[in-house]
C-alpha positions in Angstrom: 93.5 94.1 164.2 95.4 97.0 162.6 93.5 100.3 163.2 94.0 101.5 159.6 92.8 98.1 158.3 89.7 98.4 160.4 89.1 101.9 159.0 89.4 100.7 155.5 87.0 97.8 156.1 84.4 100.1 157.5 84.9 102.6 154.7 84.6 100.0 152.0 81.7 98.3 153.7 79.8 101.5 154.0 80.7 102.6 150.4 79.5 99.4 148.8 76.5 99.0 151.1 77.7 95.5 152.1 80.4 94.0 154.3 83.6 93.5 152.3 86.1 90.9 153.2 89.7 92.2 153.3 92.7 90.0 153.0 96.2 91.6 153.3 94.7 95.0 152.6 93.1 93.9 149.3 89.5 94.1 148.6 88.1 90.7 147.7 84.7 89.9 146.2 82.6 89.2 149.3 79.2 90.4 148.2 80.2 93.8 146.7 77.4 95.4 144.8 78.9 97.3 141.8 78.4 101.0 141.5 78.8 100.6 137.8 80.5 98.4 135.3 82.7 99.5 132.4 85.2 97.9 130.0 87.9 100.2 131.4 88.2 102.2 134.6 90.7 105.0 134.6 91.9 106.6 137.8 93.0 110.2 137.4 92.1 113.0 135.0 95.6 114.3 134.3 97.7 113.8 131.1 98.0 110.0 131.5 94.4 109.4 132.6 92.6 111.5 130.0 94.8 110.3 127.1 94.1 106.7 128.2 90.4 107.3 128.5 90.1 108.9 125.1 92.1 106.1 123.5 90.0 103.4 125.0 86.8 105.1 124.1 87.8 105.5 120.5 88.5 101.7 120.4 84.8 101.3 121.2 85.2 100.4 124.8 83.0 101.8 127.6 85.1 104.0 129.9 84.8 106.0 133.1 87.4 108.4 134.7 87.5 108.6 138.5 89.0 111.8 139.8 89.8 112.4 143.4 89.8 116.2 143.2 86.8 118.5 142.7 88.5 119.6 139.5 90.0 117.8 136.4 93.4 118.2 134.9 95.7 117.4 137.8 99.2 118.7 137.8 99.1 118.9 134.0 96.5 121.7 134.1 98.8 123.6 136.5 101.9 123.3 134.3 103.5 125.0 131.3 102.5 121.7 129.4 105.7 121.2 127.4 105.6 117.8 125.8 108.7 115.9 124.8 107.9 113.4 122.0 110.7 112.8 119.4 109.7 112.5 115.7 106.1 113.6 116.3 104.2 115.1 113.4 104.2 118.6 114.7 108.0 118.6 114.9 108.4 117.0 111.4 106.0 119.6 109.9 108.2 122.3 111.4 111.2 120.9 109.7 113.0 119.6 112.8 115.8 117.2 111.7 114.8 114.4 113.9 114.9 110.7 113.2 114.1 107.4 115.1 117.8 106.6 115.2 118.7 110.0 116.7 116.0 109.8 119.2 116.9 106.3 120.4 120.6 107.2 120.6 119.8 110.3 122.6 117.3 108.7 125.0 119.7 105.8 125.7 122.5 108.2 126.5 120.3 110.3 128.8 118.6 107.4 130.6 121.4 104.9 130.7 120.7 101.4 132.1 118.1 102.5 134.7 115.2 101.8 132.3 114.8 98.7 130.2 115.5 99.2 126.5 112.0 97.8 125.6 110.3 100.6 127.6 112.4 103.2 125.9 111.6 101.8 122.5 107.9 101.6 123.3 107.8 105.3 124.3 109.7 106.4 121.1 107.6 104.2 118.8 104.2 105.0 120.2 104.7 108.7 121.0 104.3 110.1 117.5 101.2 107.9 116.9 99.7 109.2 120.2 100.1 112.8 119.2 98.4 112.1 115.8 95.6 110.3 117.6 95.0 113.1 120.1 94.8 115.7 117.3 92.5 113.5 115.3 90.1 112.8 118.2 90.1 116.1 120.2 90.3 119.8 119.4 93.7 120.0 120.9 96.5 121.3 118.7 100.2 121.8 119.3 103.1 124.2 118.5 106.8 123.6 118.2 108.8 125.3 121.0 111.5 126.3 118.7 114.9 126.9 120.4 114.0 125.1 123.6 117.0 122.8 123.5 117.1 119.2 124.6 118.5 119.3 128.1 121.7 117.5 127.0 122.1 118.6 123.4 125.8 117.7 123.3 125.0 114.0 123.8 124.7 111.7 120.7 121.4 112.4 119.0 120.7 115.6 121.1 119.1 118.6 119.3 120.1 122.1 120.3 116.9 123.5 118.7 114.8 121.1 120.8 112.1 118.5 120.4 109.4 120.0 122.7 105.9 121.0 121.7 103.2 122.7 123.6 99.4 123.1 123.3 98.1 125.8 120.9 95.6 128.4 122.0 92.2 126.9 122.9 88.8 128.5 123.5 87.7 127.4 126.9 84.1 128.1 126.0 84.1 124.8 124.1 84.0 123.2 127.6 80.6 124.8 128.4 79.8 124.5 132.1 82.7 122.1 132.6 85.1 125.0 132.3 84.3 125.8 136.0 85.8 122.4 136.9 89.2 123.0 135.3 92.1 122.9 137.8 93.5 126.4 137.9 97.1 127.2 136.7 100.1 127.3 139.0 100.7 130.9 137.9 97.9 132.8 136.2 98.5 134.5 132.9 98.2 138.4 133.2 94.7 139.5 132.3 94.3 140.4 128.6 97.4 138.5 127.4 97.6 135.1 125.7 101.0 133.7 126.6 102.6 130.5 125.4 105.4 128.7 127.3 107.8 129.6 124.5 106.9 133.3 125.1 108.1 133.3 128.6 111.8 133.3 127.6 111.2 136.6 125.7 108.8 138.2 128.2 111.7 138.1 130.7 113.6 140.4 128.4 110.8 142.7 127.3 112.4 145.8 128.8 115.8 145.3 127.3 115.3 143.3 124.1 113.5 144.3 120.9 112.2 140.8 120.3 111.1 140.6 123.9 109.0 143.8 123.4 107.6 142.4 120.2 106.6 139.1 121.9 104.9 141.1 124.7 103.0 143.1 122.1 102.0 139.9 120.3 100.7 138.4 123.5 98.5 141.5 124.0 97.3 141.3 120.4 96.3 137.7 120.8 94.4 138.5 124.0 92.6 141.4 122.3 91.7 139.3 119.3 90.3 136.6 121.5 88.2 139.1 123.5 86.8 140.6 120.3 85.9 137.1 119.1 84.1 136.4 122.4 86.5 133.6 123.3 87.9 132.4 126.6 91.5 131.9 125.5 93.5 129.2 127.2 97.2 128.2 126.8 99.7 125.9 128.4 98.3 123.5 130.9 94.9 125.0 130.8 94.6 124.5 127.0 96.0 121.0 127.3 93.6 119.8 130.0 90.6 121.6 128.4 91.3 120.2 125.0 91.5 116.6 126.2 88.4 117.1 128.3 86.4 118.2 125.3 87.6 115.1 123.5 86.2 113.0 126.3 82.9 114.9 126.3 82.6 114.3 122.6 83.4 110.6 123.1 80.8 110.3 125.8 83.3 109.5 128.6 82.1 110.5 132.1 84.6 112.1 134.5 83.5 111.6 138.1 84.9 114.3 140.2 85.3 114.0 144.0 85.7 110.2 143.5 89.0 109.0 145.0 90.5 105.6 144.7 90.2 103.8 148.0 91.6 100.5 146.8 91.9 98.2 143.9 89.4 95.4 143.7 91.0 92.0 143.2 89.5 88.7 142.1 91.5 85.5 141.5 94.8 87.4 141.5 93.7 90.0 138.9 92.4 93.6 139.3 88.8 93.8 138.2 87.7 97.1 139.6 88.2 100.1 141.8 86.7 100.8 145.2 85.6 104.4 145.9 83.8 106.0 148.9 80.7 105.7 146.8 81.0 102.0 146.0 82.6 99.6 143.6 83.3 100.4 139.9 83.9 97.2 138.0 86.3 96.9 135.0 85.7 94.1 132.5 89.0 94.6 130.7 91.2 96.4 133.2 92.1 99.4 135.4 94.5 102.1 134.2 96.0 104.1 137.1 97.1 107.6 136.3 96.6 109.1 139.8 99.8 111.2 139.9 102.6 111.2 142.3 103.0 111.2 146.1 104.5 114.7 146.4 101.9 115.8 149.0 102.3 112.7 151.2 104.8 113.7 154.0 105.1 110.2 155.4 105.9 108.7 152.0 108.4 111.4 151.2 110.1 110.8 154.6 110.2 107.1 153.9 111.6 107.1 150.4 113.4 110.4 149.8 116.4 112.3 151.1 116.1 114.9 153.8 115.3 117.7 154.1 112.2 117.4 152.1 108.9 119.3 152.3 105.4 118.8 150.9 105.2 122.6 150.8 108.0 122.9 148.3 106.2 121.1 145.5 104.0 122.7 142.8 102.2 119.4 142.1 98.5 119.1 142.5 97.6 119.0 146.2 95.6 115.8 145.8 98.7 113.8 144.8 99.2 111.8 147.9 100.3 108.4 146.5 96.9 106.7 146.5 97.7 104.7 143.4 101.1 103.7 144.7 99.7 102.4 147.9 96.8 100.6 146.3 99.2 99.1 143.8 101.5 97.9 146.5 98.6 96.2 148.3 97.9 94.4 145.0 101.5 93.2 144.8 103.1 95.8 142.6 106.8 96.5 142.7 107.9 100.2 143.1 110.9 101.9 141.4 112.6 105.3 141.5 110.8 106.3 144.7 113.8 108.3 145.8 113.5 110.7 142.9 111.3 113.5 141.6 111.0 116.0 138.8 113.2 118.4 140.8 113.9 122.1 140.4 115.2 124.8 142.7 112.2 126.6 144.3 111.8 129.8 146.3 109.5 129.1 149.3 107.3 132.2 148.8 104.1 132.5 150.9 101.4 130.3 149.5 102.8 128.3 146.6 106.5 128.0 146.2 108.1 129.5 143.1 109.8 127.0 140.7 112.8 128.8 139.3 113.5 128.5 135.6 114.8 131.6 134.0 115.8 133.5 137.2 118.8 131.3 138.0 120.0 131.3 134.4 119.8 135.0 133.5 123.1 136.9 133.6 123.9 138.7 136.8 123.1 136.0 139.3 124.9 133.1 141.0 124.0 130.4 143.5 126.0 129.8 146.7 125.9 127.3 149.6 126.0 128.1 153.3 129.7 128.5 153.1 129.3 131.3 150.5 130.7 129.3 147.7 129.3 128.3 144.3 128.7 124.5 143.9 126.9 124.0 140.6 126.3 125.4 137.1 123.4 127.6 137.8 122.1 127.2 134.3 122.1 123.4 134.3 118.9 121.5 133.9 116.8 122.1 137.0 116.7 118.5 138.0 120.5 118.3 138.0 120.8 121.4 140.2 118.7 119.7 142.9 120.4 116.4 142.5 123.7 118.3 143.2 122.1 120.0 146.2 121.3 116.7 147.8 124.5 115.0 146.8 126.7 117.9 148.3 124.5 118.9 151.2 125.8 116.4 153.8 129.4 117.5 153.4 128.9 121.2 152.4 125.4 122.3 153.4 123.5 123.9 150.5 119.9 123.4 151.6 118.8 126.1 151.6 121.1 127.6 148.9 121.0 131.3 147.9 120.4 132.9 144.6 122.5 136.2 144.7 121.5 139.0 142.3 122.1 142.8 142.2 119.9 145.8 141.3 121.1 145.8 137.7 119.6 142.3 137.3 116.4 143.5 138.9 116.3 146.6 136.7 116.5 144.4 133.5 114.5 141.2 134.0 111.1 140.0 135.0 111.2 137.9 138.2 108.3 135.4 138.4 105.5 137.9 137.7 107.3 140.9 139.2 108.1 143.5 136.5 111.6 145.0 136.3 112.3 147.9 138.7 109.4 146.9 141.0 110.3 145.7 144.5 109.9 142.2 145.8 106.7 141.8 147.9 107.0 142.6 151.6 105.5 139.2 152.3 108.6 137.6 150.7 110.8 139.4 153.1 108.6 138.6 156.1 108.7 134.9 155.1 112.5 134.8 154.8 112.3 134.1 151.1 114.4 137.2 150.2 116.9 139.4 151.9 118.4 142.8 150.8 121.6 144.7 151.7 123.6 147.6 150.5 126.8 145.5 150.2 127.6 141.9 149.5 129.2 141.5 152.9 126.2 142.8 154.7 124.0 140.4 152.6 126.2 137.5 153.7 125.8 138.5 157.4 122.0 138.6 157.0 121.7 135.1 155.5 124.3 133.4 157.8 127.0 133.1 155.1 130.6 134.1 155.8 130.7 137.7 154.5 134.3 137.7 153.3 133.8 134.4 151.5 130.7 135.6 149.8 132.5 138.7 148.6 135.4 136.7 147.3 133.0 134.3 145.5 131.2 137.2 143.8 134.5 138.9 142.8 135.7 135.6 141.3 132.3 135.1 139.5 132.6 138.7 138.1 135.9 137.8 136.6 134.3 134.9 134.8 131.6 137.2 133.6 134.0 139.7 132.1 136.0 137.0 130.3 133.0 135.0 129.3 134.5 131.7 130.5 133.3 130.0 133.7 136.3 127.9 134.6 134.7 126.5 137.7 131.4 125.1 136.5 131.4 125.8 132.7 128.2 127.8 132.7 127.4 128.6 129.1 129.2 125.6 127.6 126.0 123.9 126.7 123.4 125.2 124.2 120.8 124.5 126.9 122.4 127.0 129.3 121.6 129.8 126.8 117.9 129.3 126.5 116.8 131.6 129.4 119.5 134.2 128.9 120.0 137.7 127.5 121.5 137.8 124.0 122.6 141.4 124.5 125.1 140.3 127.1 128.5 139.4 125.8 130.8 137.5 125.5 128.7 134.9 127.3 125.0 135.5 127.5 124.8 133.5 130.7 127.2 135.6 132.6 127.2 139.3 133.8 129.0 140.8 136.8 127.2 141.9 139.9 128.0 145.5 140.6 124.9 147.6 141.5 123.7 147.9 145.0 121.5 146.9 146.7 122.1 143.2 146.5 119.5 140.4 147.0 119.6 136.8 148.3 116.7 134.5 147.5 116.3 131.3 149.4 116.4 128.1 147.3 115.1 124.7 148.4 114.6 121.4 146.6 111.3 122.0 144.8 109.6 119.7 142.3 106.9 119.4 139.7 105.9 116.0 141.2 107.5 112.7 142.2 108.7 110.4 139.5 108.8 107.0 141.3 105.9 104.6 141.1 104.7 101.2 140.0 107.1 99.2 137.9 105.6 98.6 134.4 106.6 96.8 131.3 106.7 98.1 127.7 102.9 97.5 127.5 102.3 99.7 130.7 101.3 96.5 132.6 102.1 96.6 136.3 104.7 94.1 137.5 105.3 92.3 140.7 108.8 92.2 142.2 109.4 88.8 140.5 108.6 90.4 137.1 105.2 88.7 136.7 102.3 90.7 135.4 99.3 91.7 137.6 96.4 90.9 135.4 94.1 93.8 134.7 96.3 96.5 136.1 98.1 99.2 134.2 99.8 102.4 135.3 101.1 105.6 133.5 102.3 109.1 134.5 103.7 109.7 137.9 101.8 106.7 139.4 104.4 104.6 137.5 108.2 104.7 137.5 109.4 107.2 134.9 110.8 106.0 131.6 113.3 108.9 132.0 114.9 107.1 135.0 116.9 109.5 137.1 117.3 112.0 134.3 115.3 114.4 132.2 115.6 114.4 128.4 113.9 117.8 127.6 111.0 120.1 128.4 107.9 117.9 128.7 109.6 114.7 129.8 106.8 114.3 132.4 103.7 114.9 130.2 105.0 113.3 127.0 105.7 109.9 128.5 102.5 110.1 130.7 100.4 110.6 127.6 102.2 107.9 125.6 102.0 105.2 128.2 98.3 106.1 128.9 97.8 105.5 125.1 99.8 102.3 125.2 97.8 101.0 128.2 94.5 101.8 126.6 95.5 100.0 123.4 96.6 96.9 125.3 93.8 96.6 127.8 
């Protein structure tokens, strides 16, 4: 007998207190004593899981949330928590000129034929109602991220001013003792400041831009006001996860931490529960899997995704190891989009990698491959940059690639959480994440790039910067390119020459926010078999399911927005 199968049998038998029969890796109802019984069992306490649980509870159903981690919130709690939902009430109240027709036209243009039209329509139709529902049934509130363009605003229906929203400030003290169980952020906000995702753009420019300085002062004022009011101010992913968790507390929904999914429980071809190390949790109506991606499962990444790939390049929650994917497969689920992820160039800094947003877009920097040549529009949507890295790497190696900047760039702009003028940490140099040299040629020699070619590339790029026109990769041609830029730089706010020594090279690898492949679902979030039939009682949402965005990325929040929406859809269907 397969050793892993034997291990699973023993685990399940010990967990339930009885011997469980196992057929083809699926738990079957031998004499399993239930740990508990609910109308709906939700796996995962991220964006999909908590939205689904809240929705089911407000329908009057009994619900439990099973969470593998010792904390709640998953990757959503670690994130900036942008949410892309066209035509939602927050956008319309802000005067955004959106419409269902525009949104449908844009999403179809972005996604193409990869995702059935019925799933796209279900997302667009249910998203606004979901946002209204969350605001009516939790203390969570949202703000329009004005100016954060759709990622392809030139496509039909695209909006240059954007469709993304983010959580408003939230008092963590509303959670009570449960605040201690909130998954911490990927990057902590500086003490004393209250910072929204939309502020980040301006904080990068605080030293060289009047509005940047004003936004920095506003962040400090918010922090001071919260302290005087005796609050624990949360924003971004922390606010998002905390607000939903308070909604669950008020609805009486238990969230069982340290309770991983071992397998799905199957009776008569349908899913009727979840096996955990502590026993069986039965579901009278259905199981909704929102267990996240498989970004921290090296074997699955090697099986499904292009090389090189690394589990240490992702910023997804460390517990995301594809548990839901594998259990779904054992139950007969088809999987889609497993080769893809919510990619973005990352610097492999010690500890967590750093997911680059503004840094590769700000004027005064360019990205080169191992031949010392540019190969992409540095300011393009981050997923596109990594897709290009993988597409071109076999013929012209660009993994790792290199972000080249000069001292003028470092004097002007925040880099991650390193203030202008301050040096990069010694640990970054020791880890090979950054190199420094007095000339471009010496920098090329340090990073193994032909020095003369790198110098020629920088000189050519400087010519584009002076003219304002990038004839190679059209950097600055899209409104999206200008979001993380410096409006004081002309004639193209995306482009500035490199001229001030020393020069720096930062290593770039294919990072991600999480994987985007998973169980195939229909417009009702029901999980499907390869033949298209429905697995009774099984639903999936978030990164445990194949993304409604297909291989693309419509705008900031294209992960969380659909995760919430399909969690909502599943809970209304179950």
